[in-house]
PyMOL Python script that loads the backbone (N, CA, C, O; Angstrom):
from pymol import cmd

cmd.read_pdbstr("""\
ATOM      1  N   MET A   1     -10.071 -33.523  32.591  1.00  0.00           N
ATOM      2  CA  MET A   1      -9.752 -33.032  31.427  1.00  0.00           C
ATOM      3  C   MET A   1      -8.608 -32.365  31.826  1.00  0.00           C
ATOM      4  O   MET A   1      -7.719 -32.516  30.988  1.00  0.00           O
ATOM      5  N   SER A   2      -8.295 -31.733  32.708  1.00  0.00           N
ATOM      6  CA  SER A   2      -7.215 -30.362  33.146  1.00  0.00           C
ATOM      7  C   SER A   2      -5.475 -31.728  33.289  1.00  0.00           C
ATOM      8  O   SER A   2      -5.107 -32.747  33.872  1.00  0.00           O
ATOM      9  N   GLU A   3      -5.023 -30.717  32.289  1.00  0.00           N
ATOM     10  CA  GLU A   3      -3.346 -31.485  32.396  1.00  0.00           C
ATOM     11  C   GLU A   3      -2.682 -30.044  32.964  1.00  0.00           C
ATOM     12  O   GLU A   3      -3.260 -28.957  32.972  1.00  0.00           O
ATOM     13  N   PRO A   4      -1.642 -30.256  33.325  1.00  0.00           N
ATOM     14  CA  PRO A   4      -0.952 -29.217  33.556  1.00  0.00           C
ATOM     15  C   PRO A   4       0.134 -28.907  32.549  1.00  0.00           C
ATOM     16  O   PRO A   4       0.860 -29.634  31.871  1.00  0.00           O
ATOM     17  N   ILE A   5      -0.028 -27.145  32.709  1.00  0.00           N
ATOM     18  CA  ILE A   5       0.695 -26.800  31.584  1.00  0.00           C
ATOM     19  C   ILE A   5       2.088 -26.674  31.941  1.00  0.00           C
ATOM     20  O   ILE A   5       2.391 -26.197  33.034  1.00  0.00           O
ATOM     21  N   SER A   6       2.783 -26.981  31.285  1.00  0.00           N
ATOM     22  CA  SER A   6       4.806 -27.252  31.134  1.00  0.00           C
ATOM     23  C   SER A   6       4.937 -26.104  31.396  1.00  0.00           C
ATOM     24  O   SER A   6       4.255 -25.216  30.884  1.00  0.00           O
ATOM     25  N   SER A   7       6.020 -25.888  32.409  1.00  0.00           N
ATOM     26  CA  SER A   7       6.706 -24.686  32.020  1.00  0.00           C
ATOM     27  C   SER A   7       7.906 -24.443  31.046  1.00  0.00           C
ATOM     28  O   SER A   7       8.792 -23.606  31.217  1.00  0.00           O
ATOM     29  N   GLY A   8       7.792 -25.295  30.014  1.00  0.00           N
ATOM     30  CA  GLY A   8       8.682 -25.788  28.879  1.00  0.00           C
ATOM     31  C   GLY A   8       8.068 -24.970  27.862  1.00  0.00           C
ATOM     32  O   GLY A   8       7.340 -24.095  28.330  1.00  0.00           O
ATOM     33  N   SER A   9       8.183 -25.016  26.160  1.00  0.00           N
ATOM     34  CA  SER A   9       8.272 -24.151  25.289  1.00  0.00           C
ATOM     35  C   SER A   9       6.363 -23.987  25.076  1.00  0.00           C
ATOM     36  O   SER A   9       5.397 -24.732  25.244  1.00  0.00           O
ATOM     37  N   THR A  10       6.546 -22.822  24.703  1.00  0.00           N
ATOM     38  CA  THR A  10       4.737 -22.698  24.384  1.00  0.00           C
ATOM     39  C   THR A  10       4.240 -23.709  23.258  1.00  0.00           C
ATOM     40  O   THR A  10       3.084 -23.604  22.848  1.00  0.00           O
ATOM     41  N   TRP A  11       5.088 -24.683  22.753  1.00  0.00           N
ATOM     42  CA  TRP A  11       4.950 -25.392  21.811  1.00  0.00           C
ATOM     43  C   TRP A  11       4.241 -26.942  22.831  1.00  0.00           C
ATOM     44  O   TRP A  11       3.340 -27.729  22.539  1.00  0.00           O
ATOM     45  N   ASP A  12       4.905 -26.875  23.736  1.00  0.00           N
ATOM     46  CA  ASP A  12       4.646 -27.931  24.705  1.00  0.00           C
ATOM     47  C   ASP A  12       2.689 -27.464  25.120  1.00  0.00           C
ATOM     48  O   ASP A  12       1.773 -28.285  25.070  1.00  0.00           O
ATOM     49  N   GLU A  13       2.579 -26.413  25.385  1.00  0.00           N
ATOM     50  CA  GLU A  13       1.549 -25.634  25.686  1.00  0.00           C
ATOM     51  C   GLU A  13       0.222 -25.908  24.640  1.00  0.00           C
ATOM     52  O   GLU A  13      -0.974 -26.168  24.778  1.00  0.00           O
ATOM     53  N   ASP A  14       1.131 -25.700  23.561  1.00  0.00           N
ATOM     54  CA  ASP A  14       0.126 -25.763  22.091  1.00  0.00           C
ATOM     55  C   ASP A  14      -0.205 -27.322  22.495  1.00  0.00           C
ATOM     56  O   ASP A  14      -1.321 -27.590  22.941  1.00  0.00           O
ATOM     57  N   LYS A  15       0.639 -28.187  22.352  1.00  0.00           N
ATOM     58  CA  LYS A  15      -0.045 -29.631  21.775  1.00  0.00           C
ATOM     59  C   LYS A  15      -0.935 -30.084  22.841  1.00  0.00           C
ATOM     60  O   LYS A  15      -1.873 -30.793  22.474  1.00  0.00           O
ATOM     61  N   LEU A  16      -0.800 -29.734  24.492  1.00  0.00           N
ATOM     62  CA  LEU A  16      -1.474 -29.681  25.560  1.00  0.00           C
ATOM     63  C   LEU A  16      -3.243 -29.051  25.175  1.00  0.00           C
ATOM     64  O   LEU A  16      -4.281 -29.605  25.536  1.00  0.00           O
ATOM     65  N   LEU A  17      -3.166 -28.198  24.633  1.00  0.00           N
ATOM     66  CA  LEU A  17      -4.567 -27.598  24.307  1.00  0.00           C
ATOM     67  C   LEU A  17      -5.011 -28.321  22.995  1.00  0.00           C
ATOM     68  O   LEU A  17      -6.156 -28.748  22.847  1.00  0.00           O
ATOM     69  N   ILE A  18      -4.028 -28.431  22.049  1.00  0.00           N
ATOM     70  CA  ILE A  18      -5.035 -29.598  21.166  1.00  0.00           C
ATOM     71  C   ILE A  18      -5.082 -31.018  21.125  1.00  0.00           C
ATOM     72  O   ILE A  18      -5.251 -31.718  20.127  1.00  0.00           O
ATOM     73  N   SER A  19      -4.910 -31.390  22.344  1.00  0.00           N
ATOM     74  CA  SER A  19      -5.189 -32.193  22.757  1.00  0.00           C
ATOM     75  C   SER A  19      -6.266 -32.288  23.567  1.00  0.00           C
ATOM     76  O   SER A  19      -6.672 -33.444  23.683  1.00  0.00           O
ATOM     77  N   ALA A  20      -6.874 -31.457  24.177  1.00  0.00           N
ATOM     78  CA  ALA A  20      -7.844 -31.242  24.848  1.00  0.00           C
ATOM     79  C   ALA A  20      -9.275 -30.614  24.308  1.00  0.00           C
ATOM     80  O   ALA A  20     -10.443 -30.728  24.680  1.00  0.00           O
ATOM     81  N   ILE A  21      -8.661 -29.952  23.332  1.00  0.00           N
ATOM     82  CA  ILE A  21      -9.989 -29.753  21.765  1.00  0.00           C
ATOM     83  C   ILE A  21      -9.860 -30.940  21.186  1.00  0.00           C
ATOM     84  O   ILE A  21     -11.020 -31.242  20.907  1.00  0.00           O
ATOM     85  N   SER A  22      -9.234 -31.716  20.867  1.00  0.00           N
ATOM     86  CA  SER A  22      -9.435 -33.053  19.814  1.00  0.00           C
ATOM     87  C   SER A  22     -10.262 -33.946  21.027  1.00  0.00           C
ATOM     88  O   SER A  22     -11.321 -34.491  20.718  1.00  0.00           O
ATOM     89  N   ARG A  23      -9.811 -34.048  22.195  1.00  0.00           N
ATOM     90  CA  ARG A  23     -10.858 -35.035  23.116  1.00  0.00           C
ATOM     91  C   ARG A  23     -12.091 -34.128  23.700  1.00  0.00           C
ATOM     92  O   ARG A  23     -12.893 -34.525  24.545  1.00  0.00           O
ATOM     93  N   THR A  24     -12.087 -32.739  23.043  1.00  0.00           N
ATOM     94  CA  THR A  24     -13.897 -32.477  23.613  1.00  0.00           C
ATOM     95  C   THR A  24     -14.689 -31.813  22.451  1.00  0.00           C
ATOM     96  O   THR A  24     -15.769 -31.253  22.641  1.00  0.00           O
ATOM     97  N   ASN A  25     -14.005 -31.921  21.068  1.00  0.00           N
ATOM     98  CA  ASN A  25     -14.383 -31.987  19.858  1.00  0.00           C
ATOM     99  C   ASN A  25     -15.824 -32.881  19.728  1.00  0.00           C
ATOM    100  O   ASN A  25     -16.951 -32.423  19.539  1.00  0.00           O
ATOM    101  N   PRO A  26     -15.420 -34.324  19.891  1.00  0.00           N
ATOM    102  CA  PRO A  26     -16.262 -34.931  19.664  1.00  0.00           C
ATOM    103  C   PRO A  26     -17.857 -35.226  20.931  1.00  0.00           C
ATOM    104  O   PRO A  26     -18.900 -35.874  20.832  1.00  0.00           O
ATOM    105  N   ARG A  27     -17.375 -34.529  21.785  1.00  0.00           N
ATOM    106  CA  ARG A  27     -18.243 -34.488  23.194  1.00  0.00           C
ATOM    107  C   ARG A  27     -19.391 -33.271  22.713  1.00  0.00           C
ATOM    108  O   ARG A  27     -20.575 -33.319  23.048  1.00  0.00           O
ATOM    109  N   LEU A  28     -18.830 -32.244  21.913  1.00  0.00           N
ATOM    110  CA  LEU A  28     -19.745 -30.856  21.573  1.00  0.00           C
ATOM    111  C   LEU A  28     -20.685 -31.296  20.515  1.00  0.00           C
ATOM    112  O   LEU A  28     -21.872 -30.995  20.394  1.00  0.00           O
ATOM    113  N   GLY A  29     -19.635 -32.386  19.451  1.00  0.00           N
ATOM    114  CA  GLY A  29     -20.814 -32.844  18.958  1.00  0.00           C
ATOM    115  C   GLY A  29     -21.677 -33.831  18.961  1.00  0.00           C
ATOM    116  O   GLY A  29     -22.394 -34.021  17.979  1.00  0.00           O
ATOM    117  N   TYR A  30     -21.765 -34.895  20.465  1.00  0.00           N
ATOM    118  CA  TYR A  30     -22.585 -35.489  20.723  1.00  0.00           C
ATOM    119  C   TYR A  30     -23.938 -34.675  21.336  1.00  0.00           C
ATOM    120  O   TYR A  30     -25.158 -34.798  21.219  1.00  0.00           O
ATOM    121  N   TYR A  31     -23.048 -33.803  22.032  1.00  0.00           N
ATOM    122  CA  TYR A  31     -24.369 -32.667  22.591  1.00  0.00           C
ATOM    123  C   TYR A  31     -24.923 -31.858  21.555  1.00  0.00           C
ATOM    124  O   TYR A  31     -26.111 -31.592  21.739  1.00  0.00           O
ATOM    125  N   ALA A  32     -24.553 -31.518  20.806  1.00  0.00           N
ATOM    126  CA  ALA A  32     -25.415 -31.058  19.740  1.00  0.00           C
ATOM    127  C   ALA A  32     -26.479 -31.901  19.116  1.00  0.00           C
ATOM    128  O   ALA A  32     -27.646 -31.560  18.921  1.00  0.00           O
ATOM    129  N   LEU A  33     -25.960 -32.973  18.848  1.00  0.00           N
ATOM    130  CA  LEU A  33     -26.719 -33.739  18.050  1.00  0.00           C
ATOM    131  C   LEU A  33     -27.657 -34.561  19.381  1.00  0.00           C
ATOM    132  O   LEU A  33     -28.330 -35.425  18.821  1.00  0.00           O
ATOM    133  N   ARG A  34     -27.825 -34.577  20.343  1.00  0.00           N
ATOM    134  CA  ARG A  34     -28.925 -35.127  21.720  1.00  0.00           C
ATOM    135  C   ARG A  34     -29.659 -34.015  21.725  1.00  0.00           C
ATOM    136  O   ARG A  34     -30.869 -34.044  21.498  1.00  0.00           O
ATOM    137  N   LEU A  35     -28.948 -32.840  22.005  1.00  0.00           N
ATOM    138  CA  LEU A  35     -30.350 -31.553  21.860  1.00  0.00           C
ATOM    139  C   LEU A  35     -30.913 -31.418  20.661  1.00  0.00           C
ATOM    140  O   LEU A  35     -31.943 -30.744  20.695  1.00  0.00           O
ATOM    141  N   VAL A  36     -30.577 -31.855  19.521  1.00  0.00           N
ATOM    142  CA  VAL A  36     -31.990 -32.192  18.354  1.00  0.00           C
ATOM    143  C   VAL A  36     -32.893 -33.167  18.728  1.00  0.00           C
ATOM    144  O   VAL A  36     -34.089 -33.003  18.491  1.00  0.00           O
ATOM    145  N   ASP A  37     -32.435 -34.280  19.345  1.00  0.00           N
ATOM    146  CA  ASP A  37     -33.005 -35.023  19.312  1.00  0.00           C
ATOM    147  C   ASP A  37     -33.778 -35.287  20.330  1.00  0.00           C
ATOM    148  O   ASP A  37     -34.685 -36.117  20.273  1.00  0.00           O
ATOM    149  N   VAL A  38     -33.511 -34.654  21.282  1.00  0.00           N
ATOM    150  CA  VAL A  38     -34.576 -34.156  22.687  1.00  0.00           C
ATOM    151  C   VAL A  38     -35.414 -33.215  21.922  1.00  0.00           C
ATOM    152  O   VAL A  38     -36.613 -33.494  21.959  1.00  0.00           O
ATOM    153  N   ASP A  39     -35.090 -32.167  21.236  1.00  0.00           N
ATOM    154  CA  ASP A  39     -36.093 -31.272  20.539  1.00  0.00           C
ATOM    155  C   ASP A  39     -36.855 -32.232  19.890  1.00  0.00           C
ATOM    156  O   ASP A  39     -37.991 -32.401  20.333  1.00  0.00           O
ATOM    157  N   ALA A  40     -36.547 -32.808  19.073  1.00  0.00           N
ATOM    158  CA  ALA A  40     -37.351 -34.199  18.154  1.00  0.00           C
ATOM    159  C   ALA A  40     -38.132 -34.808  19.192  1.00  0.00           C
ATOM    160  O   ALA A  40     -39.066 -35.403  18.654  1.00  0.00           O
ATOM    161  N   GLY A  41     -38.164 -34.913  20.311  1.00  0.00           N
ATOM    162  CA  GLY A  41     -38.686 -35.950  21.293  1.00  0.00           C
ATOM    163  C   GLY A  41     -38.086 -37.473  20.769  1.00  0.00           C
ATOM    164  O   GLY A  41     -38.794 -38.292  20.184  1.00  0.00           O
ATOM    165  N   GLN A  42     -37.187 -37.604  20.972  1.00  0.00           N
ATOM    166  CA  GLN A  42     -36.070 -38.783  20.360  1.00  0.00           C
ATOM    167  C   GLN A  42     -35.660 -39.722  21.006  1.00  0.00           C
ATOM    168  O   GLN A  42     -35.533 -40.926  20.785  1.00  0.00           O
ATOM    169  N   ALA A  43     -35.268 -38.439  22.629  1.00  0.00           N
ATOM    170  CA  ALA A  43     -34.262 -38.341  23.313  1.00  0.00           C
ATOM    171  C   ALA A  43     -34.484 -37.869  24.487  1.00  0.00           C
ATOM    172  O   ALA A  43     -35.222 -36.889  24.387  1.00  0.00           O
ATOM    173  N   ARG A  44     -34.092 -38.177  25.967  1.00  0.00           N
ATOM    174  CA  ARG A  44     -33.866 -37.371  26.614  1.00  0.00           C
ATOM    175  C   ARG A  44     -32.776 -36.828  27.298  1.00  0.00           C
ATOM    176  O   ARG A  44     -31.721 -37.442  27.139  1.00  0.00           O
ATOM    177  N   GLU A  45     -32.734 -35.462  28.293  1.00  0.00           N
ATOM    178  CA  GLU A  45     -32.177 -34.248  28.662  1.00  0.00           C
ATOM    179  C   GLU A  45     -30.905 -35.102  28.959  1.00  0.00           C
ATOM    180  O   GLU A  45     -31.180 -36.219  29.396  1.00  0.00           O
ATOM    181  N   LEU A  46     -29.789 -34.874  28.845  1.00  0.00           N
ATOM    182  CA  LEU A  46     -28.717 -35.195  29.255  1.00  0.00           C
ATOM    183  C   LEU A  46     -28.844 -34.706  30.810  1.00  0.00           C
ATOM    184  O   LEU A  46     -29.124 -33.530  31.046  1.00  0.00           O
ATOM    185  N   PRO A  47     -28.634 -35.616  31.828  1.00  0.00           N
ATOM    186  CA  PRO A  47     -28.232 -35.376  32.906  1.00  0.00           C
ATOM    187  C   PRO A  47     -27.143 -34.044  33.154  1.00  0.00           C
ATOM    188  O   PRO A  47     -25.978 -33.902  32.786  1.00  0.00           O
ATOM    189  N   VAL A  48     -28.162 -33.037  34.035  1.00  0.00           N
ATOM    190  CA  VAL A  48     -27.332 -31.850  34.328  1.00  0.00           C
ATOM    191  C   VAL A  48     -25.928 -32.041  34.796  1.00  0.00           C
ATOM    192  O   VAL A  48     -25.152 -31.497  34.011  1.00  0.00           O
ATOM    193  N   ARG A  49     -25.470 -32.485  35.562  1.00  0.00           N
ATOM    194  CA  ARG A  49     -24.399 -32.470  35.846  1.00  0.00           C
ATOM    195  C   ARG A  49     -23.204 -32.962  34.812  1.00  0.00           C
ATOM    196  O   ARG A  49     -22.040 -32.691  35.107  1.00  0.00           O
ATOM    197  N   GLU A  50     -23.483 -33.637  33.680  1.00  0.00           N
ATOM    198  CA  GLU A  50     -22.824 -33.958  32.327  1.00  0.00           C
ATOM    199  C   GLU A  50     -23.012 -32.599  31.986  1.00  0.00           C
ATOM    200  O   GLU A  50     -21.940 -31.995  31.945  1.00  0.00           O
ATOM    201  N   GLU A  51     -24.202 -31.771  31.674  1.00  0.00           N
ATOM    202  CA  GLU A  51     -23.955 -30.772  30.602  1.00  0.00           C
ATOM    203  C   GLU A  51     -23.173 -29.419  31.312  1.00  0.00           C
ATOM    204  O   GLU A  51     -22.909 -28.424  30.636  1.00  0.00           O
ATOM    205  N   ILE A  52     -22.796 -29.536  32.959  1.00  0.00           N
ATOM    206  CA  ILE A  52     -22.164 -28.571  33.909  1.00  0.00           C
ATOM    207  C   ILE A  52     -20.874 -28.592  33.427  1.00  0.00           C
ATOM    208  O   ILE A  52     -20.211 -27.666  32.959  1.00  0.00           O
ATOM    209  N   GLU A  53     -20.474 -30.231  33.663  1.00  0.00           N
ATOM    210  CA  GLU A  53     -19.050 -30.872  33.332  1.00  0.00           C
ATOM    211  C   GLU A  53     -18.239 -30.395  31.630  1.00  0.00           C
ATOM    212  O   GLU A  53     -17.067 -30.147  31.349  1.00  0.00           O
ATOM    213  N   LEU A  54     -19.556 -30.431  30.750  1.00  0.00           N
ATOM    214  CA  LEU A  54     -19.029 -29.904  29.418  1.00  0.00           C
ATOM    215  C   LEU A  54     -18.627 -28.653  29.738  1.00  0.00           C
ATOM    216  O   LEU A  54     -17.517 -28.202  30.022  1.00  0.00           O
ATOM    217  N   GLY A  55     -19.809 -28.112  29.640  1.00  0.00           N
ATOM    218  CA  GLY A  55     -19.444 -26.170  29.519  1.00  0.00           C
ATOM    219  C   GLY A  55     -18.597 -25.834  30.892  1.00  0.00           C
ATOM    220  O   GLY A  55     -18.544 -24.653  31.233  1.00  0.00           O
ATOM    221  N   ALA A  56     -17.912 -26.862  31.714  1.00  0.00           N
ATOM    222  CA  ALA A  56     -16.479 -26.303  32.335  1.00  0.00           C
ATOM    223  C   ALA A  56     -15.701 -26.642  31.566  1.00  0.00           C
ATOM    224  O   ALA A  56     -14.948 -25.681  31.412  1.00  0.00           O
ATOM    225  N   THR A  57     -15.326 -27.618  30.823  1.00  0.00           N
ATOM    226  CA  THR A  57     -14.744 -27.939  29.586  1.00  0.00           C
ATOM    227  C   THR A  57     -14.269 -26.902  28.977  1.00  0.00           C
ATOM    228  O   THR A  57     -13.204 -26.346  29.245  1.00  0.00           O
ATOM    229  N   VAL A  58     -15.165 -26.552  27.999  1.00  0.00           N
ATOM    230  CA  VAL A  58     -15.219 -25.782  26.990  1.00  0.00           C
ATOM    231  C   VAL A  58     -15.038 -24.500  27.612  1.00  0.00           C
ATOM    232  O   VAL A  58     -14.689 -23.527  26.943  1.00  0.00           O
ATOM    233  N   GLU A  59     -15.258 -24.431  28.877  1.00  0.00           N
ATOM    234  CA  GLU A  59     -14.438 -22.574  29.651  1.00  0.00           C
ATOM    235  C   GLU A  59     -13.266 -22.649  29.745  1.00  0.00           C
ATOM    236  O   GLU A  59     -12.535 -21.672  29.586  1.00  0.00           O
ATOM    237  N   GLU A  60     -12.895 -23.690  29.992  1.00  0.00           N
ATOM    238  CA  GLU A  60     -11.119 -24.104  30.331  1.00  0.00           C
ATOM    239  C   GLU A  60     -10.503 -23.667  28.914  1.00  0.00           C
ATOM    240  O   GLU A  60      -9.843 -22.652  28.693  1.00  0.00           O
ATOM    241  N   ILE A  61     -10.916 -24.788  27.899  1.00  0.00           N
ATOM    242  CA  ILE A  61     -10.576 -24.873  26.649  1.00  0.00           C
ATOM    243  C   ILE A  61     -10.600 -23.160  26.150  1.00  0.00           C
ATOM    244  O   ILE A  61      -9.719 -22.914  25.327  1.00  0.00           O
ATOM    245  N   GLY A  62     -11.174 -22.379  26.402  1.00  0.00           N
ATOM    246  CA  GLY A  62     -11.477 -21.293  25.938  1.00  0.00           C
ATOM    247  C   GLY A  62     -10.372 -20.327  26.617  1.00  0.00           C
ATOM    248  O   GLY A  62      -9.589 -19.643  25.958  1.00  0.00           O
ATOM    249  N   GLN A  63     -10.417 -20.365  27.885  1.00  0.00           N
ATOM    250  CA  GLN A  63      -9.436 -19.540  28.589  1.00  0.00           C
ATOM    251  C   GLN A  63      -7.811 -19.918  28.177  1.00  0.00           C
ATOM    252  O   GLN A  63      -6.955 -19.034  28.153  1.00  0.00           O
ATOM    253  N   ARG A  64      -7.555 -21.114  27.911  1.00  0.00           N
ATOM    254  CA  ARG A  64      -6.541 -21.393  27.215  1.00  0.00           C
ATOM    255  C   ARG A  64      -6.214 -21.039  25.780  1.00  0.00           C
ATOM    256  O   ARG A  64      -5.053 -21.151  25.387  1.00  0.00           O
ATOM    257  N   ILE A  65      -7.184 -20.615  24.971  1.00  0.00           N
ATOM    258  CA  ILE A  65      -7.089 -20.355  24.244  1.00  0.00           C
ATOM    259  C   ILE A  65      -6.662 -18.566  23.909  1.00  0.00           C
ATOM    260  O   ILE A  65      -5.936 -18.175  22.995  1.00  0.00           O
ATOM    261  N   ARG A  66      -7.325 -17.751  24.895  1.00  0.00           N
ATOM    262  CA  ARG A  66      -7.382 -16.891  25.258  1.00  0.00           C
ATOM    263  C   ARG A  66      -5.777 -16.398  25.783  1.00  0.00           C
ATOM    264  O   ARG A  66      -5.404 -15.318  25.326  1.00  0.00           O
ATOM    265  N   GLN A  67      -4.983 -17.005  26.554  1.00  0.00           N
ATOM    266  CA  GLN A  67      -3.871 -17.207  27.163  1.00  0.00           C
ATOM    267  C   GLN A  67      -2.809 -17.249  25.793  1.00  0.00           C
ATOM    268  O   GLN A  67      -2.038 -16.301  25.643  1.00  0.00           O
ATOM    269  N   ARG A  68      -2.807 -18.256  24.921  1.00  0.00           N
ATOM    270  CA  ARG A  68      -2.604 -18.259  23.737  1.00  0.00           C
ATOM    271  C   ARG A  68      -2.306 -17.044  22.932  1.00  0.00           C
ATOM    272  O   ARG A  68      -1.228 -16.510  22.671  1.00  0.00           O
ATOM    273  N   ALA A  69      -3.714 -16.693  22.553  1.00  0.00           N
ATOM    274  CA  ALA A  69      -3.446 -15.258  21.844  1.00  0.00           C
ATOM    275  C   ALA A  69      -3.133 -14.169  22.656  1.00  0.00           C
ATOM    276  O   ALA A  69      -3.197 -13.048  22.151  1.00  0.00           O
ATOM    277  N   GLY A  70      -2.792 -14.299  23.874  1.00  0.00           N
ATOM    278  CA  GLY A  70      -2.247 -13.231  24.533  1.00  0.00           C
ATOM    279  C   GLY A  70      -0.731 -13.504  24.500  1.00  0.00           C
ATOM    280  O   GLY A  70       0.091 -12.632  24.218  1.00  0.00           O
ATOM    281  N   ARG A  71      -0.462 -14.612  24.769  1.00  0.00           N
ATOM    282  CA  ARG A  71       1.205 -14.817  24.203  1.00  0.00           C
ATOM    283  C   ARG A  71       1.593 -14.197  22.915  1.00  0.00           C
ATOM    284  O   ARG A  71       2.452 -13.360  22.637  1.00  0.00           O
ATOM    285  N   ARG A  72       0.632 -14.906  22.136  1.00  0.00           N
ATOM    286  CA  ARG A  72       0.993 -14.119  20.243  1.00  0.00           C
ATOM    287  C   ARG A  72       0.984 -12.485  20.297  1.00  0.00           C
ATOM    288  O   ARG A  72       1.840 -11.816  19.720  1.00  0.00           O
ATOM    289  N   SER A  73      -0.226 -11.851  21.160  1.00  0.00           N
ATOM    290  CA  SER A  73      -0.014 -10.650  21.073  1.00  0.00           C
ATOM    291  C   SER A  73       0.977 -10.013  21.736  1.00  0.00           C
ATOM    292  O   SER A  73       1.393  -9.084  21.044  1.00  0.00           O
ATOM    293  N   ARG A  74       1.552 -10.105  22.796  1.00  0.00           N
ATOM    294  CA  ARG A  74       3.315 -10.367  23.425  1.00  0.00           C
ATOM    295  C   ARG A  74       4.418 -10.378  22.575  1.00  0.00           C
ATOM    296  O   ARG A  74       5.486  -9.775  22.684  1.00  0.00           O
ATOM    297  N   GLY A  75       3.918 -11.339  21.491  1.00  0.00           N
ATOM    298  CA  GLY A  75       5.308 -11.485  19.983  1.00  0.00           C
ATOM    299  C   GLY A  75       5.808 -12.716  20.216  1.00  0.00           C
ATOM    300  O   GLY A  75       6.690 -13.234  19.532  1.00  0.00           O
ATOM    301  N   THR A  76       5.096 -13.384  21.487  1.00  0.00           N
ATOM    302  CA  THR A  76       5.626 -15.052  21.765  1.00  0.00           C
ATOM    303  C   THR A  76       5.867 -15.729  20.704  1.00  0.00           C
ATOM    304  O   THR A  76       4.798 -15.941  20.132  1.00  0.00           O
ATOM    305  N   PRO A  77       6.798 -16.206  20.114  1.00  0.00           N
ATOM    306  CA  PRO A  77       6.006 -17.097  19.196  1.00  0.00           C
ATOM    307  C   PRO A  77       5.546 -18.347  19.226  1.00  0.00           C
ATOM    308  O   PRO A  77       6.409 -19.130  19.620  1.00  0.00           O
ATOM    309  N   CYS A  78       4.191 -19.002  18.879  1.00  0.00           N
ATOM    310  CA  CYS A  78       3.714 -20.206  19.170  1.00  0.00           C
ATOM    311  C   CYS A  78       4.087 -21.097  18.574  1.00  0.00           C
ATOM    312  O   CYS A  78       3.663 -22.226  18.820  1.00  0.00           O
TER     313      CYS A  78
END
""", "prot")
cmd.dss("prot")
cmd.show_as("cartoon", "prot")
cmd.util.cbc("prot")
cmd.orient("prot")
């Protein structure tokens, strides 16, 4: 999931963030629907490893969003 953050413009960083969010969004949707199916007895739980990996991906995206917000709060144009 991780791409190196370029040392270029903030737009380069934003493009990487947008890409990461776009790739992760369908996985989150699948995860949410799977939880509903598990609750209804229609599916098995996801493997723990997959759930941990998704959580780590979401945490990484959250950190990148916080970094972007920090740049914006310091007046760096995004």
